[in-house]
PDB file of N, CA, C, O and CB in Angstrom:
ATOM      1  N   MET A   1     165.019  -3.189  95.040  1.00  0.00           N
ATOM      2  CA  MET A   1     166.311  -3.212  95.695  1.00  0.00           C
ATOM      3  C   MET A   1     166.823  -1.799  95.934  1.00  0.00           C
ATOM      4  O   MET A   1     167.422  -1.508  96.970  1.00  0.00           O
ATOM      5  CB  MET A   1     167.310  -4.004  94.867  1.00  0.00           C
ATOM      6  N   ASP A   2     166.579  -0.924  94.959  1.00  0.00           N
ATOM      7  CA  ASP A   2     167.029   0.462  95.109  1.00  0.00           C
ATOM      8  C   ASP A   2     166.347   1.142  96.288  1.00  0.00           C
ATOM      9  O   ASP A   2     166.984   1.890  97.030  1.00  0.00           O
ATOM     10  CB  ASP A   2     166.762   1.250  93.829  1.00  0.00           C
ATOM     11  N   VAL A   3     165.063   0.887  96.459  1.00  0.00           N
ATOM     12  CA  VAL A   3     164.308   1.502  97.561  1.00  0.00           C
ATOM     13  C   VAL A   3     164.835   1.005  98.900  1.00  0.00           C
ATOM     14  O   VAL A   3     165.022   1.794  99.826  1.00  0.00           O
ATOM     15  CB  VAL A   3     162.795   1.194  97.433  1.00  0.00           C
ATOM     16  N   ALA A   4     165.076  -0.300  99.008  1.00  0.00           N
ATOM     17  CA  ALA A   4     165.594  -0.874 100.255  1.00  0.00           C
ATOM     18  C   ALA A   4     166.985  -0.321 100.562  1.00  0.00           C
ATOM     19  O   ALA A   4     167.280   0.013 101.710  1.00  0.00           O
ATOM     20  CB  ALA A   4     165.641  -2.419 100.164  1.00  0.00           C
ATOM     21  N   ALA A   5     167.836  -0.223  99.551  1.00  0.00           N
ATOM     22  CA  ALA A   5     169.189   0.303  99.748  1.00  0.00           C
ATOM     23  C   ALA A   5     169.148   1.780 100.142  1.00  0.00           C
ATOM     24  O   ALA A   5     169.909   2.211 101.008  1.00  0.00           O
ATOM     25  CB  ALA A   5     170.028   0.119  98.469  1.00  0.00           C
ATOM     26  N   ALA A   6     168.259   2.557  99.510  1.00  0.00           N
ATOM     27  CA  ALA A   6     168.132   3.977  99.833  1.00  0.00           C
ATOM     28  C   ALA A   6     167.636   4.170 101.265  1.00  0.00           C
ATOM     29  O   ALA A   6     167.932   5.181 101.902  1.00  0.00           O
ATOM     30  CB  ALA A   6     167.181   4.666  98.847  1.00  0.00           C
ATOM     31  N   GLY A   7     166.885   3.202 101.758  1.00  0.00           N
ATOM     32  CA  GLY A   7     166.390   3.256 103.127  1.00  0.00           C
ATOM     33  C   GLY A   7     167.408   2.782 104.147  1.00  0.00           C
ATOM     34  O   GLY A   7     167.129   2.770 105.346  1.00  0.00           O
ATOM     35  N   GLY A   8     168.593   2.389 103.680  1.00  0.00           N
ATOM     36  CA  GLY A   8     169.663   1.985 104.582  1.00  0.00           C
ATOM     37  C   GLY A   8     169.750   0.502 104.862  1.00  0.00           C
ATOM     38  O   GLY A   8     170.563   0.080 105.684  1.00  0.00           O
ATOM     39  N   SER A   9     168.936  -0.300 104.201  1.00  0.00           N
ATOM     40  CA  SER A   9     168.990  -1.750 104.421  1.00  0.00           C
ATOM     41  C   SER A   9     170.290  -2.331 103.888  1.00  0.00           C
ATOM     42  O   SER A   9     170.791  -1.904 102.847  1.00  0.00           O
ATOM     43  CB  SER A   9     167.791  -2.442 103.755  1.00  0.00           C
ATOM     44  N   GLY A  10     170.829  -3.302 104.601  1.00  0.00           N
ATOM     45  CA  GLY A  10     172.045  -3.972 104.176  1.00  0.00           C
ATOM     46  C   GLY A  10     171.776  -5.206 103.354  1.00  0.00           C
ATOM     47  O   GLY A  10     172.685  -5.775 102.751  1.00  0.00           O
ATOM     48  N   SER A  11     170.499  -5.627 103.330  1.00  0.00           N
ATOM     49  CA  SER A  11     170.129  -6.796 102.538  1.00  0.00           C
ATOM     50  C   SER A  11     168.629  -6.756 102.277  1.00  0.00           C
ATOM     51  O   SER A  11     167.890  -6.001 102.909  1.00  0.00           O
ATOM     52  CB  SER A  11     170.533  -8.119 103.259  1.00  0.00           C
ATOM     53  N   LEU A  12     168.200  -7.584 101.333  1.00  0.00           N
ATOM     54  CA  LEU A  12     166.789  -7.682 100.977  1.00  0.00           C
ATOM     55  C   LEU A  12     166.495  -9.134 100.632  1.00  0.00           C
ATOM     56  O   LEU A  12     167.145  -9.722  99.767  1.00  0.00           O
ATOM     57  CB  LEU A  12     166.428  -6.730  99.785  1.00  0.00           C
ATOM     58  N   ILE A  13     165.513  -9.705 101.313  1.00  0.00           N
ATOM     59  CA  ILE A  13     165.106 -11.080 101.031  1.00  0.00           C
ATOM     60  C   ILE A  13     163.923 -11.037 100.073  1.00  0.00           C
ATOM     61  O   ILE A  13     162.909 -10.396 100.348  1.00  0.00           O
ATOM     62  CB  ILE A  13     164.741 -11.852 102.347  1.00  0.00           C
ATOM     63  N   ILE A  14     164.067 -11.728  98.945  1.00  0.00           N
ATOM     64  CA  ILE A  14     162.991 -11.814  97.952  1.00  0.00           C
ATOM     65  C   ILE A  14     162.633 -13.280  97.756  1.00  0.00           C
ATOM     66  O   ILE A  14     163.493 -14.135  97.546  1.00  0.00           O
ATOM     67  CB  ILE A  14     163.411 -11.153  96.593  1.00  0.00           C
ATOM     68  N   ASP A  15     161.343 -13.534  97.831  1.00  0.00           N
ATOM     69  CA  ASP A  15     160.782 -14.869  97.658  1.00  0.00           C
ATOM     70  C   ASP A  15     160.125 -14.926  96.273  1.00  0.00           C
ATOM     71  O   ASP A  15     159.388 -14.011  95.907  1.00  0.00           O
ATOM     72  CB  ASP A  15     159.746 -15.210  98.801  1.00  0.00           C
ATOM     73  N   ALA A  16     160.376 -15.965  95.515  1.00  0.00           N
ATOM     74  CA  ALA A  16     159.853 -16.064  94.152  1.00  0.00           C
ATOM     75  C   ALA A  16     158.327 -15.984  94.117  1.00  0.00           C
ATOM     76  O   ALA A  16     157.763 -15.360  93.219  1.00  0.00           O
ATOM     77  CB  ALA A  16     160.315 -17.364  93.509  1.00  0.00           C
ATOM     78  N   LYS A  17     157.668 -16.599  95.069  1.00  0.00           N
ATOM     79  CA  LYS A  17     156.210 -16.573  95.094  1.00  0.00           C
ATOM     80  C   LYS A  17     155.700 -15.144  95.352  1.00  0.00           C
ATOM     81  O   LYS A  17     154.732 -14.715  94.723  1.00  0.00           O
ATOM     82  CB  LYS A  17     155.674 -17.542  96.176  1.00  0.00           C
ATOM     83  N   GLU A  18     156.339 -14.414  96.262  1.00  0.00           N
ATOM     84  CA  GLU A  18     155.945 -13.033  96.523  1.00  0.00           C
ATOM     85  C   GLU A  18     156.196 -12.155  95.297  1.00  0.00           C
ATOM     86  O   GLU A  18     155.375 -11.299  94.965  1.00  0.00           O
ATOM     87  CB  GLU A  18     156.706 -12.480  97.738  1.00  0.00           C
ATOM     88  N   LEU A  19     157.322 -12.367  94.629  1.00  0.00           N
ATOM     89  CA  LEU A  19     157.621 -11.620  93.406  1.00  0.00           C
ATOM     90  C   LEU A  19     156.565 -11.903  92.348  1.00  0.00           C
ATOM     91  O   LEU A  19     156.081 -10.983  91.689  1.00  0.00           O
ATOM     92  CB  LEU A  19     159.024 -11.980  92.874  1.00  0.00           C
ATOM     93  N   TYR A  20     156.212 -13.158  92.186  1.00  0.00           N
ATOM     94  CA  TYR A  20     155.197 -13.558  91.206  1.00  0.00           C
ATOM     95  C   TYR A  20     153.869 -12.852  91.492  1.00  0.00           C
ATOM     96  O   TYR A  20     153.230 -12.325  90.581  1.00  0.00           O
ATOM     97  CB  TYR A  20     155.002 -15.093  91.223  1.00  0.00           C
ATOM     98  N   HIS A  21     153.459 -12.847  92.767  1.00  0.00           N
ATOM     99  CA  HIS A  21     152.193 -12.196  93.139  1.00  0.00           C
ATOM    100  C   HIS A  21     152.252 -10.687  92.916  1.00  0.00           C
ATOM    101  O   HIS A  21     151.238 -10.075  92.580  1.00  0.00           O
ATOM    102  CB  HIS A  21     151.854 -12.491  94.605  1.00  0.00           C
ATOM    103  N   ALA A  22     153.411 -10.087  93.095  1.00  0.00           N
ATOM    104  CA  ALA A  22     153.552  -8.643  92.871  1.00  0.00           C
ATOM    105  C   ALA A  22     153.397  -8.295  91.393  1.00  0.00           C
ATOM    106  O   ALA A  22     152.944  -7.203  91.048  1.00  0.00           O
ATOM    107  CB  ALA A  22     154.915  -8.153  93.384  1.00  0.00           C
ATOM    108  N   ILE A  23     153.773  -9.223  90.532  1.00  0.00           N
ATOM    109  CA  ILE A  23     153.725  -8.977  89.092  1.00  0.00           C
ATOM    110  C   ILE A  23     152.409  -9.464  88.477  1.00  0.00           C
ATOM    111  O   ILE A  23     151.784  -8.755  87.689  1.00  0.00           O
ATOM    112  CB  ILE A  23     154.907  -9.660  88.403  1.00  0.00           C
ATOM    113  N   CYS A  24     152.003 -10.671  88.842  1.00  0.00           N
ATOM    114  CA  CYS A  24     150.830 -11.333  88.248  1.00  0.00           C
ATOM    115  C   CYS A  24     149.789 -11.587  89.331  1.00  0.00           C
ATOM    116  O   CYS A  24     149.815 -12.659  89.936  1.00  0.00           O
ATOM    117  CB  CYS A  24     151.233 -12.672  87.554  1.00  0.00           C
ATOM    118  N   LYS A  25     148.934 -10.723  89.589  1.00  0.00           N
ATOM    119  CA  LYS A  25     148.006 -10.775  90.716  1.00  0.00           C
ATOM    120  C   LYS A  25     147.195 -12.076  90.830  1.00  0.00           C
ATOM    121  O   LYS A  25     146.461 -12.249  91.802  1.00  0.00           O
ATOM    122  CB  LYS A  25     147.066  -9.630  90.617  1.00  0.00           C
ATOM    123  N   GLY A  26     147.309 -12.966  89.885  1.00  0.00           N
ATOM    124  CA  GLY A  26     146.501 -14.182  89.873  1.00  0.00           C
ATOM    125  C   GLY A  26     147.126 -15.359  90.599  1.00  0.00           C
ATOM    126  O   GLY A  26     148.091 -15.215  91.350  1.00  0.00           O
ATOM    127  N   GLN A  27     146.551 -16.522  90.356  1.00  0.00           N
ATOM    128  CA  GLN A  27     146.990 -17.793  90.929  1.00  0.00           C
ATOM    129  C   GLN A  27     148.413 -18.121  90.472  1.00  0.00           C
ATOM    130  O   GLN A  27     148.778 -17.846  89.330  1.00  0.00           O
ATOM    131  CB  GLN A  27     146.023 -18.928  90.531  1.00  0.00           C
ATOM    132  N   VAL A  28     149.209 -18.704  91.358  1.00  0.00           N
ATOM    133  CA  VAL A  28     150.581 -19.080  91.010  1.00  0.00           C
ATOM    134  C   VAL A  28     150.561 -20.255  90.050  1.00  0.00           C
ATOM    135  O   VAL A  28     149.891 -21.260  90.285  1.00  0.00           O
ATOM    136  CB  VAL A  28     151.400 -19.431  92.276  1.00  0.00           C
ATOM    137  N   SER A  29     151.299 -20.112  88.973  1.00  0.00           N
ATOM    138  CA  SER A  29     151.429 -21.161  87.973  1.00  0.00           C
ATOM    139  C   SER A  29     152.893 -21.574  87.895  1.00  0.00           C
ATOM    140  O   SER A  29     153.758 -20.745  87.609  1.00  0.00           O
ATOM    141  CB  SER A  29     150.903 -20.686  86.582  1.00  0.00           C
ATOM    142  N   SER A  30     153.174 -22.834  88.144  1.00  0.00           N
ATOM    143  CA  SER A  30     154.558 -23.321  88.092  1.00  0.00           C
ATOM    144  C   SER A  30     155.168 -23.071  86.719  1.00  0.00           C
ATOM    145  O   SER A  30     156.369 -22.829  86.597  1.00  0.00           O
ATOM    146  CB  SER A  30     154.616 -24.821  88.430  1.00  0.00           C
ATOM    147  N   ARG A  31     154.349 -23.130  85.711  1.00  0.00           N
ATOM    148  CA  ARG A  31     154.824 -22.930  84.348  1.00  0.00           C
ATOM    149  C   ARG A  31     155.379 -21.520  84.168  1.00  0.00           C
ATOM    150  O   ARG A  31     156.348 -21.336  83.432  1.00  0.00           O
ATOM    151  CB  ARG A  31     153.695 -23.187  83.348  1.00  0.00           C
ATOM    152  N   TRP A  32     154.785 -20.516  84.825  1.00  0.00           N
ATOM    153  CA  TRP A  32     155.235 -19.131  84.700  1.00  0.00           C
ATOM    154  C   TRP A  32     156.155 -18.715  85.832  1.00  0.00           C
ATOM    155  O   TRP A  32     156.920 -17.761  85.687  1.00  0.00           O
ATOM    156  CB  TRP A  32     154.048 -18.206  84.649  1.00  0.00           C
ATOM    157  N   MET A  33     156.093 -19.415  86.960  1.00  0.00           N
ATOM    158  CA  MET A  33     156.935 -19.092  88.118  1.00  0.00           C
ATOM    159  C   MET A  33     158.413 -19.212  87.774  1.00  0.00           C
ATOM    160  O   MET A  33     159.243 -18.517  88.359  1.00  0.00           O
ATOM    161  CB  MET A  33     156.597 -20.008  89.299  1.00  0.00           C
ATOM    162  N   ILE A  34     158.745 -20.077  86.844  1.00  0.00           N
ATOM    163  CA  ILE A  34     160.143 -20.285  86.477  1.00  0.00           C
ATOM    164  C   ILE A  34     160.784 -18.993  85.955  1.00  0.00           C
ATOM    165  O   ILE A  34     161.991 -18.800  86.103  1.00  0.00           O
ATOM    166  CB  ILE A  34     160.250 -21.390  85.420  1.00  0.00           C
ATOM    167  N   PHE A  35     159.988 -18.114  85.351  1.00  0.00           N
ATOM    168  CA  PHE A  35     160.525 -16.841  84.872  1.00  0.00           C
ATOM    169  C   PHE A  35     160.971 -15.963  86.033  1.00  0.00           C
ATOM    170  O   PHE A  35     161.997 -15.288  85.942  1.00  0.00           O
ATOM    171  CB  PHE A  35     159.482 -16.105  84.029  1.00  0.00           C
ATOM    172  N   CYS A  36     160.207 -15.965  87.124  1.00  0.00           N
ATOM    173  CA  CYS A  36     160.612 -15.213  88.318  1.00  0.00           C
ATOM    174  C   CYS A  36     161.901 -15.792  88.885  1.00  0.00           C
ATOM    175  O   CYS A  36     162.817 -15.051  89.241  1.00  0.00           O
ATOM    176  CB  CYS A  36     159.493 -15.236  89.391  1.00  0.00           C
ATOM    177  N   CYS A  37     161.968 -17.106  88.967  1.00  0.00           N
ATOM    178  CA  CYS A  37     163.172 -17.760  89.498  1.00  0.00           C
ATOM    179  C   CYS A  37     164.392 -17.455  88.633  1.00  0.00           C
ATOM    180  O   CYS A  37     165.471 -17.179  89.156  1.00  0.00           O
ATOM    181  CB  CYS A  37     162.961 -19.280  89.588  1.00  0.00           C
ATOM    182  N   ASN A  38     164.223 -17.505  87.321  1.00  0.00           N
ATOM    183  CA  ASN A  38     165.344 -17.211  86.420  1.00  0.00           C
ATOM    184  C   ASN A  38     165.812 -15.769  86.571  1.00  0.00           C
ATOM    185  O   ASN A  38     167.015 -15.507  86.567  1.00  0.00           O
ATOM    186  CB  ASN A  38     164.944 -17.480  84.966  1.00  0.00           C
ATOM    187  N   ALA A  39     164.873 -14.830  86.703  1.00  0.00           N
ATOM    188  CA  ALA A  39     165.238 -13.421  86.874  1.00  0.00           C
ATOM    189  C   ALA A  39     165.963 -13.222  88.203  1.00  0.00           C
ATOM    190  O   ALA A  39     166.928 -12.460  88.275  1.00  0.00           O
ATOM    191  CB  ALA A  39     163.982 -12.518  86.806  1.00  0.00           C
ATOM    192  N   MET A  40     165.508 -13.895  89.241  1.00  0.00           N
ATOM    193  CA  MET A  40     166.152 -13.778  90.553  1.00  0.00           C
ATOM    194  C   MET A  40     167.570 -14.347  90.511  1.00  0.00           C
ATOM    195  O   MET A  40     168.492 -13.751  91.067  1.00  0.00           O
ATOM    196  CB  MET A  40     165.320 -14.503  91.631  1.00  0.00           C
ATOM    197  N   ARG A  41     167.747 -15.486  89.863  1.00  0.00           N
ATOM    198  CA  ARG A  41     169.091 -16.079  89.746  1.00  0.00           C
ATOM    199  C   ARG A  41     170.014 -15.176  88.934  1.00  0.00           C
ATOM    200  O   ARG A  41     171.192 -15.033  89.261  1.00  0.00           O
ATOM    201  CB  ARG A  41     169.014 -17.476  89.093  1.00  0.00           C
ATOM    202  N   ALA A  42     169.486 -14.573  87.886  1.00  0.00           N
ATOM    203  CA  ALA A  42     170.300 -13.687  87.038  1.00  0.00           C
ATOM    204  C   ALA A  42     170.775 -12.461  87.810  1.00  0.00           C
ATOM    205  O   ALA A  42     171.835 -11.914  87.505  1.00  0.00           O
ATOM    206  CB  ALA A  42     169.501 -13.246  85.802  1.00  0.00           C
ATOM    207  N   GLU A  43     170.015 -12.027  88.794  1.00  0.00           N
ATOM    208  CA  GLU A  43     170.368 -10.852  89.586  1.00  0.00           C
ATOM    209  C   GLU A  43     171.360 -11.177  90.704  1.00  0.00           C
ATOM    210  O   GLU A  43     171.947 -10.269  91.293  1.00  0.00           O
ATOM    211  CB  GLU A  43     169.118 -10.236  90.178  1.00  0.00           C
ATOM    212  N   MET A  44     171.547 -12.454  90.996  1.00  0.00           N
ATOM    213  CA  MET A  44     172.424 -12.834  92.107  1.00  0.00           C
ATOM    214  C   MET A  44     173.881 -12.463  91.843  1.00  0.00           C
ATOM    215  O   MET A  44     174.393 -12.601  90.732  1.00  0.00           O
ATOM    216  CB  MET A  44     172.317 -14.329  92.369  1.00  0.00           C
ATOM    217  N   ALA A  45     174.528 -11.986  92.911  1.00  0.00           N
ATOM    218  CA  ALA A  45     175.954 -11.669  92.894  1.00  0.00           C
ATOM    219  C   ALA A  45     176.660 -12.636  93.853  1.00  0.00           C
ATOM    220  O   ALA A  45     176.011 -13.414  94.552  1.00  0.00           O
ATOM    221  CB  ALA A  45     176.215 -10.162  93.298  1.00  0.00           C
ATOM    222  N   GLU A  46     177.949 -12.577  93.876  1.00  0.00           N
ATOM    223  CA  GLU A  46     178.755 -13.517  94.659  1.00  0.00           C
ATOM    224  C   GLU A  46     178.404 -13.519  96.154  1.00  0.00           C
ATOM    225  O   GLU A  46     178.440 -14.575  96.786  1.00  0.00           O
ATOM    226  CB  GLU A  46     180.221 -13.186  94.488  1.00  0.00           C
ATOM    227  N   LEU A  47     178.070 -12.375  96.721  1.00  0.00           N
ATOM    228  CA  LEU A  47     177.809 -12.291  98.158  1.00  0.00           C
ATOM    229  C   LEU A  47     176.368 -12.599  98.554  1.00  0.00           C
ATOM    230  O   LEU A  47     176.060 -12.645  99.745  1.00  0.00           O
ATOM    231  CB  LEU A  47     178.163 -10.931  98.642  1.00  0.00           C
ATOM    232  N   ASP A  48     175.483 -12.808  97.591  1.00  0.00           N
ATOM    233  CA  ASP A  48     174.091 -13.128  97.886  1.00  0.00           C
ATOM    234  C   ASP A  48     173.975 -14.579  98.350  1.00  0.00           C
ATOM    235  O   ASP A  48     174.841 -15.405  98.061  1.00  0.00           O
ATOM    236  CB  ASP A  48     173.200 -12.882  96.647  1.00  0.00           C
ATOM    237  N   ASN A  49     172.890 -14.879  99.077  1.00  0.00           N
ATOM    238  CA  ASN A  49     172.700 -16.229  99.619  1.00  0.00           C
ATOM    239  C   ASN A  49     171.347 -16.789  99.216  1.00  0.00           C
ATOM    240  O   ASN A  49     170.350 -16.068  99.195  1.00  0.00           O
ATOM    241  CB  ASN A  49     172.828 -16.221 101.148  1.00  0.00           C
ATOM    242  N   LEU A  50     171.315 -18.065  98.898  1.00  0.00           N
ATOM    243  CA  LEU A  50     170.059 -18.778  98.754  1.00  0.00           C
ATOM    244  C   LEU A  50     169.579 -19.148 100.151  1.00  0.00           C
ATOM    245  O   LEU A  50     170.383 -19.508 101.011  1.00  0.00           O
ATOM    246  CB  LEU A  50     170.217 -20.047  97.846  1.00  0.00           C
ATOM    247  N   ILE A  51     168.280 -19.060 100.378  1.00  0.00           N
ATOM    248  CA  ILE A  51     167.706 -19.440 101.667  1.00  0.00           C
ATOM    249  C   ILE A  51     166.899 -20.708 101.444  1.00  0.00           C
ATOM    250  O   ILE A  51     165.980 -20.731 100.625  1.00  0.00           O
ATOM    251  CB  ILE A  51     166.815 -18.290 102.275  1.00  0.00           C
ATOM    252  N   PHE A  52     167.243 -21.756 102.169  1.00  0.00           N
ATOM    253  CA  PHE A  52     166.539 -23.024 102.038  1.00  0.00           C
ATOM    254  C   PHE A  52     165.602 -23.199 103.217  1.00  0.00           C
ATOM    255  O   PHE A  52     166.036 -23.208 104.369  1.00  0.00           O
ATOM    256  CB  PHE A  52     167.529 -24.204 101.947  1.00  0.00           C
ATOM    257  N   ASP A  53     164.319 -23.337 102.928  1.00  0.00           N
ATOM    258  CA  ASP A  53     163.299 -23.586 103.943  1.00  0.00           C
ATOM    259  C   ASP A  53     162.381 -24.652 103.373  1.00  0.00           C
ATOM    260  O   ASP A  53     161.477 -24.354 102.592  1.00  0.00           O
ATOM    261  CB  ASP A  53     162.503 -22.269 104.326  1.00  0.00           C
ATOM    262  N   TYR A  54     162.613 -25.875 103.761  1.00  0.00           N
ATOM    263  CA  TYR A  54     161.867 -26.983 103.177  1.00  0.00           C
ATOM    264  C   TYR A  54     160.403 -26.997 103.607  1.00  0.00           C
ATOM    265  O   TYR A  54     159.594 -27.702 103.004  1.00  0.00           O
ATOM    266  CB  TYR A  54     162.517 -28.290 103.551  1.00  0.00           C
ATOM    267  N   ALA A  55     160.049 -26.233 104.637  1.00  0.00           N
ATOM    268  CA  ALA A  55     158.653 -26.125 105.057  1.00  0.00           C
ATOM    269  C   ALA A  55     157.892 -25.140 104.170  1.00  0.00           C
ATOM    270  O   ALA A  55     156.662 -25.123 104.175  1.00  0.00           O
ATOM    271  CB  ALA A  55     158.569 -25.687 106.529  1.00  0.00           C
ATOM    272  N   ASN A  56     158.617 -24.326 103.413  1.00  0.00           N
ATOM    273  CA  ASN A  56     158.010 -23.326 102.543  1.00  0.00           C
ATOM    274  C   ASN A  56     157.877 -23.916 101.142  1.00  0.00           C
ATOM    275  O   ASN A  56     158.794 -24.583 100.663  1.00  0.00           O
ATOM    276  CB  ASN A  56     158.852 -22.010 102.520  1.00  0.00           C
ATOM    277  N   ASP A  57     156.753 -23.679 100.489  1.00  0.00           N
ATOM    278  CA  ASP A  57     156.531 -24.278  99.169  1.00  0.00           C
ATOM    279  C   ASP A  57     156.996 -23.410  98.007  1.00  0.00           C
ATOM    280  O   ASP A  57     156.696 -23.715  96.853  1.00  0.00           O
ATOM    281  CB  ASP A  57     155.081 -24.579  98.998  1.00  0.00           C
ATOM    282  N   THR A  58     157.724 -22.334  98.292  1.00  0.00           N
ATOM    283  CA  THR A  58     158.222 -21.493  97.211  1.00  0.00           C
ATOM    284  C   THR A  58     159.371 -22.198  96.495  1.00  0.00           C
ATOM    285  O   THR A  58     160.005 -23.095  97.051  1.00  0.00           O
ATOM    286  CB  THR A  58     158.678 -20.117  97.752  1.00  0.00           C
ATOM    287  N   LEU A  59     159.625 -21.789  95.281  1.00  0.00           N
ATOM    288  CA  LEU A  59     160.707 -22.408  94.521  1.00  0.00           C
ATOM    289  C   LEU A  59     162.068 -21.811  94.827  1.00  0.00           C
ATOM    290  O   LEU A  59     163.087 -22.492  94.709  1.00  0.00           O
ATOM    291  CB  LEU A  59     160.431 -22.285  93.056  1.00  0.00           C
ATOM    292  N   LEU A  60     162.094 -20.520  95.227  1.00  0.00           N
ATOM    293  CA  LEU A  60     163.371 -19.860  95.414  1.00  0.00           C
ATOM    294  C   LEU A  60     163.224 -18.663  96.346  1.00  0.00           C
ATOM    295  O   LEU A  60     162.292 -17.870  96.205  1.00  0.00           O
ATOM    296  CB  LEU A  60     163.948 -19.423  94.067  1.00  0.00           C
ATOM    297  N   THR A  61     164.145 -18.535  97.298  1.00  0.00           N
ATOM    298  CA  THR A  61     164.232 -17.363  98.166  1.00  0.00           C
ATOM    299  C   THR A  61     165.697 -16.961  98.214  1.00  0.00           C
ATOM    300  O   THR A  61     166.575 -17.794  98.439  1.00  0.00           O
ATOM    301  CB  THR A  61     163.659 -17.654  99.613  1.00  0.00           C
ATOM    302  N   VAL A  62     165.954 -15.659  97.997  1.00  0.00           N
ATOM    303  CA  VAL A  62     167.330 -15.161  97.937  1.00  0.00           C
ATOM    304  C   VAL A  62     167.481 -13.978  98.887  1.00  0.00           C
ATOM    305  O   VAL A  62     166.606 -13.115  98.965  1.00  0.00           O
ATOM    306  CB  VAL A  62     167.713 -14.751  96.482  1.00  0.00           C
ATOM    307  N   ASN A  63     168.594 -13.947  99.605  1.00  0.00           N
ATOM    308  CA  ASN A  63     168.972 -12.803 100.425  1.00  0.00           C
ATOM    309  C   ASN A  63     170.009 -12.025  99.617  1.00  0.00           C
ATOM    310  O   ASN A  63     171.168 -12.429  99.522  1.00  0.00           O
ATOM    311  CB  ASN A  63     169.536 -13.247 101.846  1.00  0.00           C
ATOM    312  N   TYR A  64     169.576 -10.907  99.038  1.00  0.00           N
ATOM    313  CA  TYR A  64     170.452 -10.059  98.231  1.00  0.00           C
ATOM    314  C   TYR A  64     171.152  -9.052  99.133  1.00  0.00           C
ATOM    315  O   TYR A  64     170.501  -8.391  99.942  1.00  0.00           O
ATOM    316  CB  TYR A  64     169.653  -9.333  97.116  1.00  0.00           C
ATOM    317  N   LYS A  65     172.447  -8.929  99.007  1.00  0.00           N
ATOM    318  CA  LYS A  65     173.226  -7.933  99.770  1.00  0.00           C
ATOM    319  C   LYS A  65     173.098  -6.574  99.090  1.00  0.00           C
ATOM    320  O   LYS A  65     173.132  -6.478  97.863  1.00  0.00           O
ATOM    321  CB  LYS A  65     174.736  -8.353  99.880  1.00  0.00           C
ATOM    322  N   LEU A  66     172.954  -5.541  99.886  1.00  0.00           N
ATOM    323  CA  LEU A  66     172.794  -4.175  99.385  1.00  0.00           C
ATOM    324  C   LEU A  66     173.889  -3.291  99.921  1.00  0.00           C
ATOM    325  O   LEU A  66     174.440  -3.606 100.976  1.00  0.00           O
ATOM    326  CB  LEU A  66     171.426  -3.606  99.764  1.00  0.00           C
ATOM    327  N   PRO A  67     174.236  -2.220  99.274  1.00  0.00           N
ATOM    328  CA  PRO A  67     173.763  -1.791  97.957  1.00  0.00           C
ATOM    329  C   PRO A  67     174.386  -2.617  96.858  1.00  0.00           C
ATOM    330  O   PRO A  67     175.483  -3.149  97.024  1.00  0.00           O
ATOM    331  CB  PRO A  67     174.067  -0.321  97.731  1.00  0.00           C
ATOM    332  N   ARG A  68     173.704  -2.730  95.746  1.00  0.00           N
ATOM    333  CA  ARG A  68     174.134  -3.584  94.633  1.00  0.00           C
ATOM    334  C   ARG A  68     175.389  -3.045  93.940  1.00  0.00           C
ATOM    335  O   ARG A  68     176.214  -3.836  93.483  1.00  0.00           O
ATOM    336  CB  ARG A  68     173.005  -3.721  93.616  1.00  0.00           C
ATOM    337  N   ASN A  69     175.551  -1.747  93.852  1.00  0.00           N
ATOM    338  CA  ASN A  69     176.683  -1.185  93.103  1.00  0.00           C
ATOM    339  C   ASN A  69     178.029  -1.436  93.785  1.00  0.00           C
ATOM    340  O   ASN A  69     179.073  -1.222  93.168  1.00  0.00           O
ATOM    341  CB  ASN A  69     176.484   0.308  92.915  1.00  0.00           C
ATOM    342  N   SER A  70     178.030  -1.882  95.037  1.00  0.00           N
ATOM    343  CA  SER A  70     179.292  -2.133  95.733  1.00  0.00           C
ATOM    344  C   SER A  70     179.761  -3.573  95.578  1.00  0.00           C
ATOM    345  O   SER A  70     180.815  -3.934  96.101  1.00  0.00           O
ATOM    346  CB  SER A  70     179.150  -1.801  97.202  1.00  0.00           C
ATOM    347  N   LEU A  71     178.996  -4.404  94.869  1.00  0.00           N
ATOM    348  CA  LEU A  71     179.356  -5.821  94.726  1.00  0.00           C
ATOM    349  C   LEU A  71     180.210  -6.064  93.507  1.00  0.00           C
ATOM    350  O   LEU A  71     180.598  -7.202  93.243  1.00  0.00           O
ATOM    351  CB  LEU A  71     178.112  -6.678  94.649  1.00  0.00           C
TER     352      LEU A  71
END
């Protein structure tokens, strides 16, 4: 988020499955994916949005507003 904000972005979309792959290079496990979802929810602020895409099989996608320190 800091890198995106420093680059001038006003928001950053993070997908739980992409976050999981960035951390755990292996196969997605629903049992462990919940930790990514919980961390993403914990980071959410009032102005952030959940993105619902029923065609996508990810568990959670969030549009975080940047910069974070202004929220």
